[in-house]
N, C-alpha and C positions, 0 to 999 in steps of 0.2 A: 329496740330487746326488751323481754319482762326485763323485773330488778330483782332484786335477787332474795329479796320475799318474796317471789310466789311459787319459788322452788328452797323454801327455806321448810317445808316437815317434811320432803325429802329425806333431809339428814336425818340419818341414826334410820333410817326402814332395811330392813333384814332381808336375805331370799339363805336357805340350806340346802344342800344337791349334798347328793350321797354316789359316791361310784369306784372303782375298784381300781388295782395299776398290776390292769391282765402287763404281761411278761413279753402277750402276741404285738401289742399297740409300742409299748415300751423297742419290741427288736424294729417294730416300721420305723421306727423314732433316727433307731440308731443310725437302719440306711440308711432312712432321706437324708442325713448327718455325713453320710461315709465314713460313717462308723461304725466299726467290727458286730454283727446281732447278738452278740457272748452277753442275753441279760438272764439272767435266771433269778427263781422267787428267790429268796434273802439278800438282795442285795438291793445295796440303798439303792433308790432315786437320781441322778446327779441331778446338783441345782437348774431351774428352769423348767424341768421337762416335766410335769407337773401340770404343764400348761396344755399340755397335751389329751389332761385332764377336765371331767366339771363340764362338758359340754353342752351348751343352751343348747335344749334342742326345738330350733322351732316351725315351725310349715311354711309353705313354698306361703300359702299368701296373709304372712305373718309377714315378709317382710317385705322392706322399702326397698324405694330405685336400685339404691344404692349395694344392696344386696346386705345391710348389716341388720337383725328381725327390726322393728319397729318403736320407738323410744314410747314409752309411757309405761311401760311394765314393771322391772327392776328398776332403770335408770330413768331416771324424766325427764318429758321432754322438752329438754329447751330449742328454743328457735333458732336452727344453728342446724346446718343439715349434712356436713362432714367432722369427720368424731373418725379420734387417731391418738395413737399411744403418746403419752406426754412424755412417760417415765417410772421408775418404783422403785419403793424400799424392800427391801427380803430380812426377815431372820430366820434361819437353818436352826432350829434352837437343838429336836431332836432330830436323829433319818428316816424318812423313812422305805418303808421296803416292799417291793416289789413282791409283787402276788399279793398289797395285805386291805383291808377294805376302809377307807376316808370319810373322811365328814373334813367339805367348808362350809364356814359359815361370812356371808356377806356383809357390809355396813356400811352404809355412806356414810361417808365421815365426815366431807366438807363443803359443798361450791361455789365458783367465785365467779364472776364475774369482769366479764377487764372490754381496755379496750388496748389492743397490740397495732402494730403500722401494719400489720393488712385489714386489718379490724375489729369487730365481735367477736373476741376472744370468750369460751368457758372452763374451766375448770370443775369434774365429779371427781375427789379422790373416796376410792373403796379400799377397805381393807378385808384381806380373807382373812380367816382361819382355819388351819387344815390341823387335824387330829386326826388321826390313824389305833386302829386296834391293841396293831405293838407297842400305841407311847409316842410314835414317828410325830411330830408337831411342826409344823413350818405359816412363821406371821408374813403376808407378804399388803403393802399399801402399795395402791396401782390408783396410776392418777391419769386418769381421761381430760382430752379434748376437744373442744366446741370450736368450730368455727366456718364465717362462712362462708358460701357457695363461691368457684374461683367467675372472675372475670375479663379473665381474662386468660393465655399462653404463662405455662410456669416461666419465670424467667429466670438463669443465674444469677448472683449478683455480681454487676462491675466489675468488681475490684476481691481479686481473691486475697481470703486473709492463709498463706499457706503453715498450716501445722507444723515445727520439726519439735515434735521432744522431742527426748532418745530415748528410747526404748531396749526393751533384751528380746524383745520379739516378734516377729513378725511374720505375718504370713496376705497373702491377696487371694484372693472370695469373686468367684466366677458367680453369682447370683444369678445362673438363669431359668426361665420358666416350667420345667420342670420341680426345679426343686421350691420351687412360691408354693406351685400349686400342689404339690404333697404337701407343703407343711401347714395349707386351708384346708387340706382333709382331711391332716391327724385335728385338727383346732376346727373345724367345724364353722372351718369363720368365710361367709357364703358373700364379705366383703369385697365389689370386684373389680378395685383395687392394684391388688395382686396377684390379679389370671386376665381380669376381662381387658385387653388394649388397647381397644376401638373404644371401648369405656372409660376405662382411665387417660385420656389424652382428646377425646370430645369431650368432654362434663364437669373433666377433671383438669383437665391441659395441664395434667405432662405429659415430658420425654415419654417416657417408659414405664414400666410395671415397677407398685413399687414395692421395695424390700421392707416384710416387718418388721417391727420396733424389737416385740420379742424376739424374733430370728437371731438380730441386726444382736442381739444383747448373750444370747444361747451359746453363737456362734463365743463369743468373745470368752463366756468363761469355760465352755472346750475347750477357748487358746490357754487357760485358768488348768487347765485340767489333764494337759495333755504333758507341757512342759513342771503343771510341779505334778503328778499323777498321786503324791501318796498328801499333797495338800488338805486339809481339810475345810472346803469356805461354809464360816460365819455368817457370815451378813453380805448382803451387796443389792451397791444402787447404781445403779443406770439413769441415762436424762438420755433424748435424743434431740439433737441440734436441725437437721439437714439429711430430708429424706436421702434416699442408697436409688437407684433402680437397675433394674432386672442389668439392660446394658453398654451400664456402663461399669469397668468393676473397680473394687474397693478394694481395703487391707485393714486387715486388725489387729495390735498392737497391744505390747503386757507392757509393765515396767518392777519391776518387786522393788516398794520400801518399809523391811524385816515383813511385818505382820499387816501391813498394807497392799494389797499388789492392782497398779493404778492397771488400767484397761482401754481403749479407745478403738473408732473404726475414725478411717479416713476415706472419704468418698475418691473420684479418680480424679479431680484439679486437686487432691492432698487438702481441702477445706475437713476439717474437725465435726464429724457427724452426729455422735454417737461418746460420748464420755458412762465411766460408769470404776467404779470402786469395788473386792474385795473387799474383807477380812479371814485370815486365814486364821 
């Protein structure tokens, strides 16, 4: 794989996008999450729902075999075929308002190449700064991981590490293919691992469709919003640890510790799949 020097020129690269927080799109997001679509212009946008905005629009001929846009436009052309979300950090400085016009400036902040147990890895960190005409201001740091192609079918770890952390709240989730399809459509995400079972199993080696990392993170914050409806989330961070699949149930959990709310997801074997923390 190429050395880090080959990609150093990509650090600092920027792009700017304009969008609007359209009420109808927000209502379809609510319906996708099985929440009442009772959103009106002037309401605050829930945390992480901005992921259905600023959709990159690529022609079909600009897509790679996996459904992602070909690398080398904004993101560096790292020579590893699999690309997924690894985590992120957020500051919700001023609320974004439904109906407002918004601008996002994205900057490549860092690129790191590593060797892990599964082979070569690359981590790209992108900062997204979102500002709205009415004064809204959110800042996101998005971690993307690139991995080598699968050389064997997915195998669960032989030794299960059961997560027995005490929770104040817990909820079972059945991430069926319709949920994954609708979320992919809302985010204009063509990545085939979320809706094309044959591709996912035969090309990527996974046993089922993969639940989007951003969708899991959103479900965690929706659990917080359900249990603490008056809370204002000021900061949030999450890290993906283990994939979740559509054919297996998983669970989400939370515990309040003062102004910190610890949140996590567990797979069907009770292993931790995602961990997160919100500051309220």
